[in-house]
C-alpha positions as a printed Julia matrix, in Angstrom:
191×3 Matrix{Float64}:
 -40.79  72.39  -123.69
 -39.47  75.7   -123.8
 -36.03  76.89  -124.79
 -34.14  80.07  -123.82
 -30.58  80.93  -124.86
 -29.0   78.21  -122.74
 -31.72  76.38  -121.11
 -34.55  73.86  -121.98
 -37.35  73.86  -119.71
 -39.28  70.8   -119.83
 -42.1   68.94  -117.78
 -41.69  66.89  -114.78
 -40.76  63.4   -115.28
 -41.17  60.62  -112.57
 -37.2   59.89  -113.05
 -36.93  63.76  -112.0
 -37.65  62.67  -108.35
 -33.93  62.19  -107.48
 -33.1   65.32  -108.92
 -35.79  67.12  -106.57
 -34.55  64.98  -103.61
 -30.93  66.28  -104.36
 -32.15  69.64  -104.49
 -34.56  69.68  -101.25
 -31.61  67.66   -99.26
 -28.99  70.21  -100.11
 -28.39  72.35   -96.72
 -27.5   75.11   -98.9
 -30.79  75.18  -101.08
 -33.3   73.67   -98.51
 -32.53  76.43   -96.14
 -34.02  79.03   -98.5
 -37.06  76.85   -99.81
 -38.89  75.99   -96.81
 -39.7   77.58   -93.28
 -39.56  74.65   -91.62
 -36.49  72.86   -89.87
 -33.44  72.02   -92.09
 -33.8   68.04   -92.24
 -33.66  65.15   -94.78
 -36.31  64.61   -97.08
 -37.47  61.5    -98.54
 -39.74  60.1   -101.42
 -42.82  60.67   -99.11
 -41.92  64.47   -98.91
 -41.93  64.73  -102.78
 -45.11  62.7   -103.1
 -47.24  64.35  -100.44
 -45.8   67.97  -100.69
 -44.03  68.59  -103.64
 -46.03  66.53  -106.62
 -49.45  68.16  -105.14
 -47.78  71.78  -105.57
 -46.55  70.81  -108.84
 -49.99  69.66  -110.02
 -51.49  72.92  -108.62
 -49.09  74.95  -110.91
 -50.3   76.63  -113.95
 -46.86  75.89  -115.28
 -44.18  73.57  -113.56
 -41.02  73.11  -115.52
 -37.57  71.19  -114.96
 -34.69  73.53  -115.86
 -32.06  71.58  -117.71
 -28.89  72.6   -119.67
 -28.67  72.8   -123.47
 -24.79  72.63  -122.92
 -24.05  69.91  -120.46
 -25.57  66.49  -121.1
 -26.31  63.54  -118.95
 -25.8   59.9   -119.37
 -28.87  59.57  -121.64
 -27.71  62.47  -124.02
 -30.42  64.8   -122.34
 -29.52  68.06  -120.8
 -28.58  67.84  -117.3
 -31.24  68.83  -114.68
 -30.46  72.04  -113.03
 -33.59  72.91  -111.1
 -37.15  73.71  -111.19
 -39.44  76.45  -111.63
 -43.27  77.03  -110.97
 -46.03  79.55  -111.88
 -48.95  79.04  -109.64
 -52.25  81.22  -110.22
 -53.23  82.18  -106.99
 -56.31  84.34  -107.55
 -57.61  83.62  -111.19
 -60.24  86.47  -111.05
 -57.43  88.97  -110.19
 -55.02  87.32  -112.37
 -52.19  86.99  -109.58
 -49.26  84.37  -110.14
 -46.86  83.16  -107.54
 -43.64  82.25  -108.77
 -40.57  80.11  -107.45
 -37.44  78.76  -108.47
 -34.81  76.21  -107.03
 -31.18  75.6   -108.73
 -28.72  72.98  -107.55
 -25.81  75.0   -105.96
 -23.54  73.94  -108.8
 -25.57  75.86  -111.34
 -25.94  79.04  -109.01
 -24.33  82.59  -110.01
 -23.77  82.01  -113.31
 -26.8   83.85  -114.81
 -29.01  80.57  -115.11
 -31.33  81.44  -112.45
 -31.83  84.85  -114.09
 -32.33  83.3   -117.53
 -34.99  80.76  -116.23
 -37.07  83.42  -113.9
 -37.19  85.92  -116.84
 -38.63  83.27  -118.96
 -41.38  82.49  -116.49
 -42.23  86.19  -115.9
 -42.45  86.89  -119.48
 -44.18  83.72  -120.04
 -46.77  84.64  -117.2
 -47.43  87.93  -118.42
 -47.75  87.1   -122.07
 -49.44  83.73  -121.85
 -51.43  83.71  -118.83
 -52.48  87.62  -118.91
 -51.13  87.93  -115.39
 -51.91  91.35  -114.04
 -49.34  90.8   -111.03
 -46.48  88.5   -110.53
 -45.42  87.69  -106.83
 -42.87  85.79  -104.7
 -41.26  85.26  -101.53
 -37.79  85.28  -100.63
 -35.72  84.9    -97.2
 -33.61  88.06   -96.11
 -30.78  85.77   -96.08
 -30.82  84.72   -99.78
 -29.13  87.91  -100.81
 -28.49  86.46  -104.31
 -32.05  85.64  -105.13
 -33.1   89.15  -103.87
 -30.64  90.71  -106.34
 -31.82  88.7   -109.13
 -35.41  89.19  -108.64
 -35.07  93.02  -108.39
 -32.56  92.97  -111.67
 -35.58  91.31  -113.42
 -37.96  94.25  -112.21
 -39.68  92.55  -108.98
 -40.16  95.41  -106.18
 -40.18  94.64  -102.46
 -43.72  95.08  -101.38
 -43.57  94.16   -97.82
 -42.05  91.74   -95.35
 -43.04  89.31   -92.72
 -40.64  90.26   -89.78
 -38.82  87.58   -88.27
 -40.83  84.9    -89.58
 -38.15  82.37   -90.06
 -35.63  80.81   -87.5
 -32.82  79.88   -89.34
 -28.89  79.15   -88.44
 -29.35  80.82   -84.92
 -31.15  83.77   -85.77
 -34.39  85.17   -87.01
 -34.67  86.34   -90.6
 -37.45  88.07   -92.49
 -39.39  87.08   -95.57
 -39.72  89.53   -98.25
 -42.44  89.87  -100.5
 -41.94  90.99  -103.86
 -44.11  91.77  -106.8
 -44.31  92.91  -110.21
 -47.24  94.5   -112.13
 -48.35  93.87  -115.76
 -47.52  97.45  -116.78
 -44.05  97.33  -114.93
 -43.38  94.03  -117.06
 -44.55  95.66  -120.38
 -42.44  98.57  -120.04
 -39.25  96.48  -119.48
 -40.3   93.81  -122.16
 -40.54  96.59  -124.77
 -37.12  98.17  -123.85
 -35.56  94.84  -123.89
 -36.89  94.01  -127.5
 -35.88  97.17  -128.6
 -32.23  96.57  -127.5
 -32.29  93.06  -128.9
 -33.15  94.67  -132.43
 -30.73  97.6   -132.46
């Protein structure tokens, strides 16, 4: 279990399946997760698609709130984040995150993703971190740029959604870029 200022990032539990289904079945969030049709997903989807991806991930966490508790007194589940090592020889990590809409636009995604990036570079000794984001997900692209990801390319008109084509942006961050940003954040923290 990891903690940030407002979040607890913990391992997946079988009881989290309902939260993943809620996330994947939300029209707003599903539209940005998956290049397939926006359609209801069931437990079979989680078992056959999501869980195998989680098992491949070097780090897969459920993002929970320190402040808002559920009926069991645990932090309310907000979403998930994952880091998968794509090419171990090249120390390349692929990042992803998903937050339920009620938790978006409040800085939680930035906080969780910054933790995942820092953890990836410090603990997994990544050389590069990469992610993909749909053109229509302007809020996520803004967060990733704020954290230090740079657009490295795009797959043009790859996704048909809401009656139009969208590009998929490929964004990346290198270890020296992260190290400089991390150093600056540490200096600001101790001023």
